[in-house]
C-alpha positions in Angstrom: 88.8 97.8 83.8 90.2 96.3 87.0 92.3 98.5 89.3 94.0 97.8 92.6 94.8 100.5 95.0 97.9 99.4 96.9 99.9 100.5 99.8 102.7 99.0 101.9 104.5 99.5 105.2 108.1 98.7 105.6 110.9 98.2 108.1 112.7 101.3 106.8 113.2 103.5 103.8 116.0 101.9 101.7 116.0 98.6 100.0 119.8 99.1 99.6 119.9 98.5 103.4 117.8 95.3 102.9 114.7 96.9 104.5 111.6 94.7 103.9 107.8 94.9 103.6 105.8 94.3 106.7 102.3 95.1 105.6 100.4 95.1 102.3 96.9 96.5 101.8 95.0 96.5 98.6 91.4 97.4 97.6 89.8 96.5 94.3 87.9 98.7 91.8 86.2 97.5 88.6 85.2 100.2 86.1 86.0 102.9 88.8 83.6 101.3 91.4 84.8 99.8 94.6 83.9 96.1 94.7 84.4 95.5 98.4 87.1 92.9 97.7 90.5 93.5 99.4 93.8 91.9 100.2 95.5 92.6 103.5 98.5 90.9 105.1 101.1 91.5 107.8 104.5 89.9 107.0 107.5 88.8 109.1 110.4 90.7 107.6 113.1 88.5 109.2 114.8 91.6 110.5 114.3 94.5 113.0 112.0 97.4 112.3 113.8 100.8 112.4 112.7 103.0 115.3 111.8 105.8 112.9 109.6 103.6 110.8 107.8 102.2 113.8 106.9 105.7 114.9 105.2 106.2 111.6 103.2 102.9 111.4 103.3 101.6 115.0 104.1 98.0 113.9 106.5 96.4 116.4 108.9 93.5 116.0 107.0 91.5 118.6 103.7 91.9 116.7 105.4 90.6 113.5 107.1 87.5 115.1 104.3 85.0 114.2 103.4 86.5 110.8 104.2 84.6 107.6 107.2 85.3 105.4 106.8 87.1 102.1 107.6 83.8 100.3 104.5 82.2 101.9 102.1 84.9 101.0 103.4 85.8 97.5 101.3 83.4 95.4 98.0 84.8 96.8 99.2 88.4 96.6 100.4 88.2 93.0 97.2 86.3 92.0 95.1 89.2 93.5 97.0 92.0 91.6 97.8 90.1 88.4 96.8 92.0 85.3 95.3 95.0 87.1 96.3 98.7 87.0 98.0 99.4 90.3 97.2 102.8 91.8 99.9 103.8 94.3 101.0 107.0 95.9 104.7 107.5 95.3 104.7 104.3 93.3 108.5 104.1 93.0 108.8 103.4 96.7 106.2 100.5 96.9 107.2 99.0 93.6 110.9 99.1 94.6 110.1 97.2 97.8 107.9 94.6 96.0 110.6 94.0 93.4 113.2 93.7 96.2 111.1 91.0 97.9 110.6 89.1 94.6 114.4 89.2 94.0 114.7 86.9 97.0 112.3 84.3 95.7 113.4 81.2 93.8 112.5 80.9 91.0 112.4 84.6 90.7 109.1 86.1 89.4 109.1 88.8 86.7 109.1 92.4 87.8 105.7 93.6 88.8 105.7 96.2 86.0 105.6 93.3 83.5 102.1 92.2 84.6 100.6 95.4 85.9 100.3 99.0 84.7 101.4 101.4 87.3 99.5 104.6 88.0 101.4 107.0 90.4 98.9 109.3 92.2 101.8 111.4 93.5 102.8 112.2 89.9 99.1 112.9 89.0 98.8 115.2 92.0 101.9 117.1 91.1 100.6 117.7 87.6 97.3 119.0 88.8 98.6 120.9 91.8 102.1 122.1 91.0 104.0 123.8 93.8 101.6 122.5 96.5 101.9 119.8 99.1 100.8 116.5 97.6 101.2 113.9 100.3 98.2 111.8 101.1 97.1 114.0 104.1 97.3 117.1 102.0 95.2 115.5 99.2 92.6 114.4 101.7 92.2 118.0 102.9 92.1 119.3 99.3 89.4 116.8 98.2 87.4 116.6 101.4 88.3 113.0 102.2 87.9 112.0 105.8 91.3 110.8 107.1 90.5 111.3 110.8 91.3 107.6 111.6 94.8 108.0 110.2 96.7 108.6 113.4 99.3 106.1 112.2 100.0 104.9 108.7 98.4 101.5 107.9 98.5 99.9 104.5 94.8 98.9 104.2 93.4 102.1 105.6 95.7 104.2 103.4 94.7 102.2 100.3 91.0 102.8 101.1 91.7 106.5 101.6 93.8 106.7 98.4 91.0 105.0 96.4 88.6 107.9 97.4 91.3 110.5 96.7 92.1 109.0 93.2 88.4 108.8 92.2 87.8 112.4 93.2 91.1 113.6 91.7 90.3 112.0 88.4 86.6 113.1 88.2 84.8 110.3 90.1 82.4 110.4 93.1 82.6 108.1 96.1 81.4 107.8 99.6 83.9 109.0 102.2 82.9 106.4 104.8 85.9 104.5 106.2 85.8 101.2 108.0 89.0 99.8 109.5 87.5 96.6 111.1 89.2 94.0 108.9 90.9 91.0 110.4 94.5 92.2 110.4 96.2 88.8 110.7 94.2 86.7 108.2 95.6 87.8 104.8 92.3 86.9 103.3 91.0 88.3 100.1 87.4 89.1 101.0 84.8 91.1 102.5 82.3 93.4 101.1 81.3 93.9 104.7 84.6 95.5 105.8 84.7 98.3 103.2 81.4 100.2 103.1 80.6 102.4 100.2 77.3 103.9 98.8 75.4 101.4 96.7 75.9 101.4 93.0 72.3 102.1 92.3 70.2 104.8 94.1 66.7 106.0 94.0 66.2 108.9 91.5 66.4 112.3 93.0 63.1 114.1 93.6 62.5 117.0 91.2 60.6 120.0 92.6 59.2 122.3 89.9 59.1 126.1 90.4 55.7 127.6 91.3 54.0 130.1 89.1 54.9 132.9 91.4 58.6 131.8 91.5 58.6 131.8 87.6 57.3 135.3 87.6 60.0 136.5 90.0 62.6 134.7 88.0 61.5 136.4 84.8 61.7 139.8 86.6 65.2 139.1 87.7 66.3 138.2 84.1 64.7 141.4 82.8 66.6 143.4 85.4 69.9 141.7 84.3 69.2 142.6 80.6 68.3 146.2 81.5 71.5 146.6 83.4 73.9 144.8 81.1 72.2 145.1 77.7 72.1 141.3 77.3 70.9 138.2 79.2 71.7 134.9 77.6 69.1 133.1 79.8 66.3 135.0 78.0 67.4 133.4 74.7 67.4 129.8 75.8 63.9 129.2 74.3 64.7 130.7 70.9 
């Protein structure tokens, strides 16, 4: 099972106003394990970034001037995500923007939903925690995920954080160590070295048996529970 955790940053909030994607960040999981492969790219949106959006992600027009257009990066991006389950927080926003970008390509590719299954972690969070805040920062706090590096939104960092949140929210266990040292301008699909997680295999845990005295004390405690309540299920485990 191949899953891609995806996030984007944009020039603004509405595709109806022709706002565009300026950053894509993706991390790969196979069978619910982070592989270390990722895709990260900044994009020249061919328009100005709204002031409000810039305050959220800190990406300026000047920074984006020499970045490639979406048309140039689209083959590599679509190859990376093709056939995977896409895990996205508030998926309607990111999918809407990706489809808005593809609508400008000629020939026009199929909608992303036709080649990928979409998993919206915002919808999952609302089901699990109705009536509570379910933005990414709130979920990090709820599940104990370290988001201390998230002073500003960034697509790759947010995808890494969301991967941890998703695995914890759906019953998995991951390392919470973040590393934000990827080459921001390269657009390369690479690098087990830039996303550090605990190894897939670990040495077995040491088992320390109770001493004879500890077993005696444990037995006394169980007898006291039975005397007080009339029953102690732990005394019946050997029957």
